[in-house]
C-alpha positions as CSV (number, residue, x, y, z in Angstrom):
1,M,5.1,-32.0,22.9
2,K,6.2,-29.8,25.7
3,K,3.7,-27.0,26.5
4,K,5.0,-23.5,25.6
5,S,5.6,-21.1,28.4
6,I,3.1,-18.2,28.7
7,I,4.7,-14.7,28.4
8,V,2.5,-11.7,29.0
9,I,3.4,-8.2,27.6
10,G,1.4,-5.3,28.9
11,F,1.3,-1.8,30.3
12,L,1.0,-1.0,34.0
13,G,-2.5,0.3,34.7
14,T,-1.9,3.5,36.6
15,Q,-5.5,3.6,37.8
16,L,-6.8,0.0,37.6
17,D,-3.6,-1.5,39.1
18,A,-3.3,1.1,41.8
19,G,-4.2,0.6,45.5
20,Q,-2.8,1.4,49.0
21,G,-2.3,-0.8,52.0
22,A,-4.1,-4.1,52.5
23,G,-7.2,-2.7,51.0
24,R,-5.8,-3.1,47.6
25,W,-6.5,-6.8,47.7
26,N,-10.2,-6.0,48.0
27,K,-10.3,-4.7,44.4
28,W,-9.7,-6.3,41.1
29,R,-6.4,-5.3,39.5
30,P,-6.0,-6.5,35.9
31,T,-2.3,-7.0,35.8
32,V,-2.2,-8.9,39.1
33,S,-5.3,-10.9,38.1
34,L,-3.3,-12.5,35.2
35,A,-1.2,-14.3,37.8
36,Q,-4.2,-15.4,39.9
37,H,-5.6,-18.1,37.5
38,E,-5.0,-21.5,38.9
39,D,-5.5,-23.2,35.5
40,M,-2.7,-21.3,33.9
41,V,0.7,-20.2,35.0
42,V,2.3,-17.1,33.6
43,S,6.0,-17.8,33.3
44,R,7.1,-14.3,32.7
45,M,5.6,-10.8,32.5
46,E,7.1,-7.9,30.6
47,L,5.5,-5.0,32.5
48,L,5.8,-1.6,30.7
49,Y,5.5,1.6,32.7
50,T,6.3,5.3,32.4
51,L,9.1,6.6,34.6
52,R,6.9,8.5,37.1
53,H,5.0,5.3,38.0
54,K,8.0,3.3,39.0
55,A,6.9,3.0,42.6
56,L,3.5,1.5,41.6
57,A,5.3,-0.9,39.2
58,E,7.4,-2.2,42.1
59,V,4.3,-2.7,44.2
60,V,2.6,-4.7,41.5
61,K,5.7,-6.8,40.9
62,A,5.8,-7.6,44.6
63,D,2.1,-8.5,44.7
64,I,2.5,-10.8,41.7
65,A,5.3,-12.6,43.5
66,T,3.0,-13.1,46.4
67,V,0.2,-14.8,44.4
68,S,2.4,-16.5,41.8
69,P,6.0,-17.1,42.8
70,E,6.5,-19.0,39.5
71,T,6.0,-15.7,37.6
72,T,9.0,-13.6,36.8
73,V,8.2,-9.9,36.3
74,N,10.5,-7.8,34.3
75,L,9.9,-4.1,34.8
76,V,10.4,-2.2,31.4
77,P,10.6,1.6,31.8
78,L,9.5,3.7,28.8
79,D,10.7,7.3,28.7
80,L,7.5,8.9,27.3
81,E,6.9,12.6,27.4
82,D,3.3,12.3,26.3
83,P,1.6,8.9,26.7
84,W,-1.2,10.2,24.5
85,D,1.0,11.0,21.6
86,F,0.4,8.2,19.1
87,G,3.7,8.7,17.1
88,E,5.8,8.7,20.2
89,V,4.1,5.7,21.9
90,Y,4.1,3.6,18.7
91,T,7.8,4.4,18.0
92,R,8.9,3.5,21.5
93,L,6.9,0.2,21.5
94,Y,8.1,-0.7,18.0
95,D,11.7,-0.1,18.9
96,W,11.4,-2.2,22.1
97,A,9.6,-5.1,20.2
98,R,12.2,-5.1,17.4
99,A,15.0,-5.5,20.0
100,Y,13.2,-8.2,22.0
101,A,14.4,-11.8,21.7
102,F,11.1,-13.5,20.9
103,D,11.3,-17.3,21.0
104,T,8.1,-18.6,19.4
105,E,9.4,-22.2,19.5
106,R,9.4,-22.4,23.3
107,E,7.1,-19.5,24.3
108,Q,3.6,-18.2,23.6
109,Y,3.0,-14.4,23.8
110,W,-0.1,-12.7,25.2
111,T,-0.4,-9.0,24.7
112,H,-2.5,-7.6,27.5
113,I,-4.7,-4.7,26.2
114,T,-6.9,-4.0,29.3
115,T,-4.5,-1.5,30.8
116,G,-2.7,1.5,29.5
117,T,-4.0,4.6,27.7
118,H,-6.3,4.1,24.7
119,V,-3.3,5.2,22.6
120,A,-1.1,2.4,24.1
121,Q,-3.9,-0.2,23.6
122,I,-4.2,0.8,19.9
123,C,-0.4,0.6,19.5
124,M,-0.3,-2.8,21.1
125,F,-3.1,-4.0,18.9
126,L,-1.3,-2.8,15.7
127,L,1.9,-4.4,16.7
128,S,0.2,-7.7,17.3
129,E,-1.8,-7.5,14.1
130,S,1.3,-6.9,12.1
131,R,3.1,-9.7,13.9
132,V,5.9,-7.4,15.2
133,V,4.8,-8.8,18.5
134,P,3.9,-12.5,17.7
135,G,1.0,-14.0,19.6
136,V,-2.5,-13.2,20.7
137,L,-4.3,-10.4,22.5
138,A,-5.4,-11.0,26.1
139,Q,-8.5,-9.1,27.4
140,T,-9.1,-9.4,31.1
141,S,-12.3,-8.5,33.0
142,P,-13.4,-8.5,36.6
143,P,-15.6,-11.2,38.3
144,K,-19.3,-10.5,38.6
145,K,-18.9,-10.3,42.4
146,Q,-15.6,-9.1,43.7
147,R,-14.1,-11.3,46.4
148,E,-10.5,-11.2,47.6
149,G,-8.3,-13.4,45.4
150,E,-10.7,-13.8,42.6
151,A,-9.1,-13.4,39.2
152,G,-12.0,-12.7,36.9
153,T,-11.8,-13.8,33.3
154,C,-9.2,-13.7,30.5
155,T,-10.2,-13.9,26.9
156,L,-7.6,-14.6,24.1
157,I,-8.1,-13.0,20.7
158,D,-6.0,-14.3,17.7
159,L,-5.5,-11.6,15.0
160,D,-4.3,-14.1,12.4
161,L,-7.3,-13.6,10.1
162,S,-6.3,-16.6,7.9
163,R,-7.6,-18.8,10.8
164,Y,-11.1,-17.4,10.5
165,D,-12.8,-19.1,7.6
166,V,-15.8,-16.8,7.7
167,I,-13.6,-13.7,7.6
168,A,-11.5,-15.2,4.8
169,R,-14.6,-15.9,2.8
170,R,-15.8,-12.3,3.3
171,F,-12.4,-11.0,2.1
172,D,-12.5,-13.3,-0.9
173,A,-16.1,-12.2,-1.7
174,E,-15.1,-8.6,-1.4
175,Q,-12.2,-9.1,-3.9
176,R,-14.5,-10.9,-6.3
177,D,-16.9,-8.0,-6.1
178,A,-14.1,-5.5,-6.7
179,V,-12.8,-7.4,-9.7
180,A,-16.4,-7.7,-11.1
181,F,-16.7,-3.9,-10.6
182,L,-13.6,-3.2,-12.6
183,K,-15.0,-5.4,-15.4
184,S,-18.5,-3.8,-15.1
185,G,-19.9,-7.2,-14.2
186,I,-18.8,-8.7,-17.6
187,A,-17.9,-12.4,-17.3
188,T,-14.8,-12.1,-19.3
189,R,-13.1,-15.4,-20.3
190,N,-9.7,-14.4,-21.6
191,A,-7.2,-15.8,-19.1
192,R,-4.6,-13.1,-19.7
193,F,-7.1,-10.3,-19.2
194,N,-8.6,-11.8,-16.1
195,A,-5.2,-12.3,-14.5
196,L,-4.4,-8.7,-15.4
197,I,-7.6,-7.3,-13.8
198,D,-7.1,-9.5,-10.7
199,E,-3.7,-7.8,-10.1
200,I,-5.0,-4.3,-10.9
201,E,-7.7,-4.8,-8.3
202,R,-5.1,-5.5,-5.6
203,V,-2.9,-2.6,-6.7
204,A,-5.8,-0.2,-7.0
205,V,-6.9,-0.6,-3.3
206,R,-3.4,-0.9,-1.8
207,S,-1.3,1.7,-3.6
208,R,-1.3,5.3,-4.5
209,A,1.7,5.0,-6.8
210,P,1.3,6.0,-10.5
211,I,-0.2,3.4,-12.8
212,L,0.6,3.2,-16.5
213,L,-2.1,1.6,-18.8
214,V,-0.7,0.6,-22.2
215,G,-2.8,-0.5,-25.2
216,P,-4.3,0.4,-28.5
217,T,-6.9,3.1,-28.9
218,G,-10.3,1.9,-27.8
219,A,-8.9,-0.9,-25.5
220,G,-10.6,0.6,-22.5
221,K,-7.8,2.5,-20.8
222,S,-10.0,5.5,-19.9
223,F,-12.8,3.3,-18.7
224,L,-10.6,1.2,-16.5
225,A,-8.9,4.3,-15.0
226,R,-12.3,5.7,-14.0
227,R,-13.4,2.3,-12.5
228,M,-10.2,2.2,-10.4
229,F,-11.0,5.6,-9.1
230,E,-14.6,4.7,-8.3
231,L,-13.4,1.6,-6.5
232,K,-11.0,3.6,-4.3
233,Q,-13.7,6.3,-3.8
234,A,-16.2,3.6,-2.6
235,R,-13.7,2.5,0.0
236,H,-13.2,6.0,1.2
237,Q,-9.6,6.1,-0.1
238,M,-10.2,9.2,-2.2
239,T,-12.2,12.3,-1.5
240,G,-11.3,14.4,-4.6
241,P,-12.5,14.1,-8.2
242,F,-11.5,12.1,-11.2
243,V,-9.9,14.4,-13.7
244,E,-9.2,13.3,-17.2
245,V,-7.4,14.9,-20.1
246,N,-6.1,13.6,-23.5
247,C,-2.5,15.0,-23.7
248,A,-2.7,14.8,-27.5
249,T,-5.1,17.8,-27.3
250,L,-2.6,20.0,-25.4
251,R,-0.6,22.2,-27.7
252,G,1.8,25.1,-27.2
253,D,1.7,27.5,-24.3
254,G,-1.7,26.3,-23.3
255,A,-0.5,22.8,-22.4
256,A,1.4,23.9,-19.2
257,S,-1.4,26.3,-18.3
258,T,-4.1,23.6,-18.6
259,L,-2.2,21.1,-16.5
260,F,-0.4,23.3,-13.9
261,G,-2.5,26.5,-14.0
262,H,-1.2,30.1,-14.4
263,K,-1.1,33.4,-12.7
264,K,-3.1,36.4,-14.1
265,G,-1.0,38.3,-16.7
266,S,1.6,35.5,-17.1
267,F,1.0,35.5,-20.8
268,T,-1.2,37.2,-23.4
269,G,-4.8,36.1,-22.7
270,A,-4.2,35.2,-19.1
271,A,-6.9,37.5,-17.8
272,S,-7.3,35.7,-14.5
273,D,-5.7,33.1,-12.3
274,R,-6.3,29.5,-13.4
275,A,-6.0,26.5,-11.0
276,G,-5.1,23.9,-13.6
277,L,-6.0,20.2,-13.7
278,L,-3.3,19.0,-11.2
279,R,-4.8,21.1,-8.5
280,T,-8.3,20.2,-9.4
281,A,-7.4,16.5,-8.9
282,N,-6.2,17.1,-5.4
283,Q,-7.1,14.1,-3.1
284,G,-8.4,12.4,-6.3
285,A,-7.1,10.8,-9.5
286,L,-5.6,12.4,-12.5
287,F,-5.8,10.4,-15.8
288,L,-3.4,11.6,-18.4
289,D,-4.3,9.7,-21.6
290,E,-1.7,9.6,-24.3
291,I,1.0,10.8,-21.9
292,G,3.6,10.3,-24.6
293,E,2.3,13.4,-26.4
294,L,3.4,15.7,-23.6
295,G,6.2,18.2,-24.5
296,P,9.6,18.1,-22.7
297,D,8.8,21.1,-20.5
298,E,5.5,19.6,-19.3
299,Q,7.3,16.3,-18.7
300,A,9.8,17.9,-16.4
301,M,7.1,19.8,-14.5
302,L,5.0,16.7,-14.1
303,L,7.9,14.7,-12.7
304,K,8.4,17.3,-10.0
305,A,4.6,17.3,-9.2
306,I,4.6,13.5,-8.9
307,E,7.6,13.3,-6.7
308,E,7.2,16.3,-4.5
309,K,3.4,16.9,-4.7
310,R,4.1,20.6,-5.5
311,F,4.9,22.6,-8.5
312,F,5.0,26.2,-10.0
313,P,2.0,27.4,-12.0
314,V,2.9,29.2,-15.2
315,G,4.2,32.7,-14.2
316,A,4.1,32.1,-10.5
317,D,7.0,32.6,-8.1
318,K,5.4,30.5,-5.3
319,E,4.7,26.8,-5.4
320,V,1.3,25.2,-4.9
321,E,0.5,21.7,-3.6
322,S,-1.6,18.9,-4.9
323,D,-1.8,15.3,-3.7
324,F,-3.3,13.2,-6.4
325,Q,-2.8,9.7,-7.8
326,L,-1.6,9.6,-11.4
327,I,-3.0,7.1,-13.9
328,A,-1.4,7.4,-17.3
329,G,-2.4,5.9,-20.6
330,T,-0.6,5.5,-23.9
331,N,-0.8,3.5,-27.1
332,R,2.8,4.2,-27.9
333,D,5.9,2.2,-26.8
334,L,7.4,4.7,-24.3
335,R,10.5,2.5,-24.1
336,S,11.3,3.4,-27.8
337,D,10.4,7.1,-27.1
338,V,12.9,7.1,-24.1
339,A,15.6,5.5,-26.3
340,E,15.1,8.1,-29.0
341,G,15.0,11.0,-26.6
342,R,11.3,11.9,-27.0
343,F,10.3,11.0,-23.5
344,R,12.2,11.6,-20.3
345,E,13.8,8.5,-18.8
346,D,13.3,9.6,-15.2
347,L,9.6,10.3,-15.8
348,F,9.2,6.9,-17.4
349,A,10.9,5.2,-14.5
350,R,8.6,7.1,-12.1
351,I,5.3,6.1,-13.8
352,N,6.5,2.6,-14.7
353,L,6.1,1.0,-11.3
354,W,2.8,-0.6,-12.3
355,T,2.4,-1.0,-16.0
356,Y,-0.4,-3.0,-17.6
357,D,-0.7,-3.8,-21.3
358,L,-4.4,-4.0,-22.1
359,P,-5.0,-6.4,-25.0
360,G,-7.1,-5.2,-27.9
361,L,-10.5,-6.8,-28.7
362,A,-9.0,-8.9,-31.6
363,Q,-6.6,-10.5,-29.0
364,R,-9.6,-11.5,-26.8
365,P,-12.0,-13.2,-29.2
366,E,-13.5,-15.3,-26.3
367,D,-14.6,-12.1,-24.6
368,I,-16.6,-10.8,-27.5
369,E,-19.7,-12.8,-26.7
370,P,-20.0,-11.6,-23.0
371,N,-19.3,-8.0,-24.2
372,V,-22.1,-8.2,-26.8
373,D,-24.5,-9.3,-24.1
374,H,-23.3,-6.5,-21.9
375,L,-23.8,-3.9,-24.6
376,L,-27.3,-5.2,-25.4
377,A,-28.2,-4.9,-21.7
378,I,-26.9,-1.3,-21.6
379,H,-29.0,-0.6,-24.7
380,A,-32.1,-2.1,-23.1
381,A,-31.6,0.0,-19.9
382,E,-31.1,3.2,-21.8
383,N,-33.9,2.8,-24.3
384,H,-36.4,0.7,-22.3
385,R,-36.4,-1.8,-25.1
386,V,-35.1,-5.4,-24.9
387,V,-33.3,-6.6,-28.1
388,R,-32.1,-10.2,-28.7
389,F,-30.5,-12.1,-31.6
390,N,-32.2,-14.9,-33.3
391,A,-30.2,-18.1,-32.7
392,E,-28.8,-18.4,-36.2
393,A,-28.1,-14.6,-36.4
394,R,-26.2,-14.7,-33.1
395,A,-24.1,-17.7,-34.2
396,G,-23.3,-16.0,-37.5
397,Y,-22.3,-12.7,-35.9
398,L,-20.1,-14.3,-33.3
399,R,-18.5,-16.5,-35.9
400,F,-17.4,-13.5,-37.9
401,A,-16.6,-11.3,-34.8
402,Q,-14.2,-14.0,-33.4
403,S,-12.5,-14.8,-36.7
404,G,-9.2,-13.4,-38.0
405,E,-11.2,-11.4,-40.6
406,A,-12.6,-9.2,-37.8
407,I,-9.6,-7.0,-36.9
408,W,-11.6,-4.6,-34.6
409,S,-9.2,-1.8,-35.3
410,G,-11.2,0.5,-33.1
411,N,-11.5,-2.2,-30.5
412,F,-14.5,-1.7,-28.1
413,R,-15.6,1.4,-29.8
414,D,-16.1,-0.6,-33.0
415,L,-18.0,-3.3,-31.1
416,S,-20.2,-0.8,-29.3
417,A,-21.1,1.0,-32.5
418,S,-21.8,-2.4,-34.2
419,V,-24.1,-3.6,-31.4
420,T,-25.8,-0.2,-31.3
421,R,-26.6,-0.3,-35.0
422,L,-28.0,-3.9,-34.7
423,A,-30.1,-3.0,-31.7
424,T,-31.5,0.2,-33.2
425,L,-32.5,-1.4,-36.6
426,A,-34.0,-4.6,-35.0
427,D,-37.7,-4.7,-35.5
428,G,-39.8,-6.3,-32.8
429,G,-36.8,-6.6,-30.5
430,R,-35.2,-9.3,-32.7
431,I,-32.0,-9.2,-34.7
432,P,-32.4,-11.5,-37.8
433,V,-29.8,-13.1,-40.0
434,A,-30.3,-10.5,-42.8
435,L,-29.5,-7.6,-40.4
436,V,-26.3,-9.4,-39.2
437,E,-25.2,-10.0,-42.8
438,A,-25.7,-6.3,-43.5
439,E,-23.7,-5.4,-40.4
440,I,-20.8,-7.7,-41.3
441,A,-20.7,-6.1,-44.8
442,R,-20.5,-2.7,-43.2
443,L,-17.6,-3.8,-40.9
444,R,-15.8,-5.3,-43.8
445,W,-16.1,-2.0,-45.7
446,L,-15.0,-0.1,-42.6
447,W,-11.9,-2.2,-42.2
448,K,-11.1,-2.5,-45.9
449,H,-8.2,-0.1,-45.6
450,G,-7.6,-0.7,-41.9
451,G,-6.5,-4.3,-41.7
452,P,-3.0,-5.4,-40.6
453,T,-1.8,-6.1,-44.1
454,A,-3.3,-2.9,-45.5
455,T,-1.6,-0.6,-43.0
456,L,1.8,-2.1,-43.3
457,S,4.2,0.6,-44.4
458,G,7.9,1.3,-44.6
459,D,10.5,-0.4,-46.7
460,V,11.9,-3.7,-45.6
461,D,15.5,-4.2,-46.7
462,L,15.9,-8.0,-46.7
463,D,19.4,-7.6,-48.2
464,A,20.5,-5.7,-45.2
465,L,18.8,-8.0,-42.7
466,L,19.9,-11.3,-44.3
467,G,22.9,-10.3,-46.3
468,K,22.8,-10.2,-50.2
469,E,23.7,-13.8,-50.8
470,R,21.1,-15.3,-48.4
471,A,18.4,-12.9,-49.6
472,A,19.1,-13.8,-53.3
473,A,18.8,-17.5,-52.4
474,L,15.2,-17.0,-51.3
475,D,12.4,-18.2,-53.5
476,L,10.0,-15.3,-54.4
477,F,7.3,-17.0,-52.3
478,D,9.5,-17.0,-49.2
479,R,10.8,-13.5,-49.9
480,L,7.2,-12.1,-50.1
481,Q,6.2,-14.0,-47.0
482,L,9.2,-12.9,-45.0
483,D,8.8,-9.3,-46.2
484,A,5.1,-9.3,-44.9
485,V,6.1,-10.8,-41.5
486,V,8.9,-8.3,-40.9
487,R,6.5,-5.4,-41.7
488,V,4.1,-6.7,-39.0
489,C,7.0,-7.1,-36.6
490,K,8.2,-3.6,-37.1
491,Q,4.8,-2.1,-36.3
492,A,4.0,-4.4,-33.4
493,R,4.6,-3.4,-29.8
494,S,6.1,-6.7,-28.8
495,L,6.9,-10.2,-30.0
496,S,3.7,-11.5,-28.5
497,D,1.7,-8.7,-30.1
498,A,3.2,-9.5,-33.6
499,G,2.5,-13.2,-33.1
500,R,-1.1,-12.6,-32.2
501,Q,-1.6,-10.6,-35.4
502,L,0.1,-13.1,-37.6
503,F,-1.5,-16.3,-36.2
504,Q,-4.9,-15.0,-35.1
505,A,-7.0,-17.3,-37.4
506,S,-5.2,-20.5,-36.5
507,R,-4.7,-19.9,-32.8
508,A,-8.3,-20.9,-32.0
509,Q,-7.7,-24.4,-33.3
510,R,-4.6,-25.0,-31.0
511,S,-4.8,-26.4,-27.5
512,V,-1.6,-24.7,-26.5
513,V,-1.2,-21.1,-27.7
514,N,2.3,-19.6,-27.9
515,D,2.3,-17.1,-30.7
516,A,5.5,-15.5,-29.6
517,D,7.4,-18.8,-29.7
518,R,5.9,-19.7,-33.1
519,L,7.1,-16.4,-34.5
520,R,10.5,-16.6,-32.9
521,K,11.1,-20.0,-34.5
522,Y,10.0,-18.6,-37.9
523,L,12.4,-15.7,-37.7
524,A,15.2,-18.0,-36.4
525,K,14.7,-20.2,-39.6
526,H,15.9,-17.2,-41.6
527,G,18.7,-16.3,-39.1
528,L,16.8,-13.4,-37.6
529,D,15.7,-12.4,-34.1
530,W,13.3,-9.9,-32.7
531,N,15.9,-7.3,-31.7
532,Q,17.2,-7.1,-35.2
533,L,13.9,-5.6,-36.4
534,G,14.3,-2.2,-34.8
535,H,13.0,-3.0,-31.3
């Protein structure tokens, strides 16, 4: 394979490359030295210089021609008013690099970072790191004892981090640590949940765009929002506080005041100015749980605050500013609320860039065991008392907890309360079978009127769905079964959610789990599809 030509890109060193008369050959000049290495031939040099140093650039070009006739020097003038202005220097270099005809098949590019202002060196580094300028960095240094004609050394630095196994491993370890942090160190096993947290970790550390967390009450939306904030804070990406509010608690005139603040005297009871939660969250994170409960006026004000980072407090005639990251939570299907006019479509579009549907505990039966262990560890740390299950008791509790009978309607709140009761009542730090059986009976009583079939409501008009003739042809058994299935579908957030509820008990026995497809085929057998059921 033919060796690629060496192309050097660098700034003229207005001090290091300077020199007058024959005496200039008695000093080491970085740019000239690149052409003095006998073991490498620079084919072409793109020498960048500011307009007032054109004479020096011409001298350096002539000197390079003397020591290396094979090297072509292209003088590249840059019209810079202030070589120390980062924005100006980066823009000029970026525009030049984008217009340059790089030929990586035939040429290798060295970005010389020994000369130029510190601002220029930083800009050259960034352009190389981002591959706008493809190639490696070249760092030159003088010989230990300066003699005429000596070139010194040239060190090449490749910024392609994927080539450095040690660095790659460090990055991988850092990501694993961040994912574990978001999960509080719980070794969760549910594949869907683990994939979701992996993506949330990447988004949390790379983006300040709004994030929407969807899921049933108790699924961990508030906890995850706080952990995302703490992760960003640990990486010095946020300096402000974490501010949390449940929008379902905001009512009437006080809603806008709580969120956006107010001016003294703007309404009855406004005895003094109030900053509001949006301003309190400046440079931090604002978690609006149950965002679907906001009124239309507050939705409009929030949209402006997200897009423009400024808004009017209640009763104010002057805008205030706040730069915060919004994390929103909801247990409602905001798509339906948008369709029915209860939630602004433009606001939903703005907060829907990153949407994550957190599965409930009943949808993650394999994660119950590690969460039980985690809750027992928390109890031990808080109460200075270690509590463990007897082997038989543990097996019995997990068997019930992972079954379709355990609906976990309160999700992790139910599980936390259950483990707390067991740990508190355990004598001698041991949870026996009898205590587990009593706890299971308590949970059955708790969920007696809270199970999926018990909460199904609303009339199902099978005649309207199927047509009177087809509905009349159904056996009573099929009619009752279809009626129950349709009721679950009408209350579920998605086809997959409905499938998980309907097939929870049998899914553990199947090697391939596709509840949505199973439900879709059942509906199709009766000539129905998901969209017909009001979704």
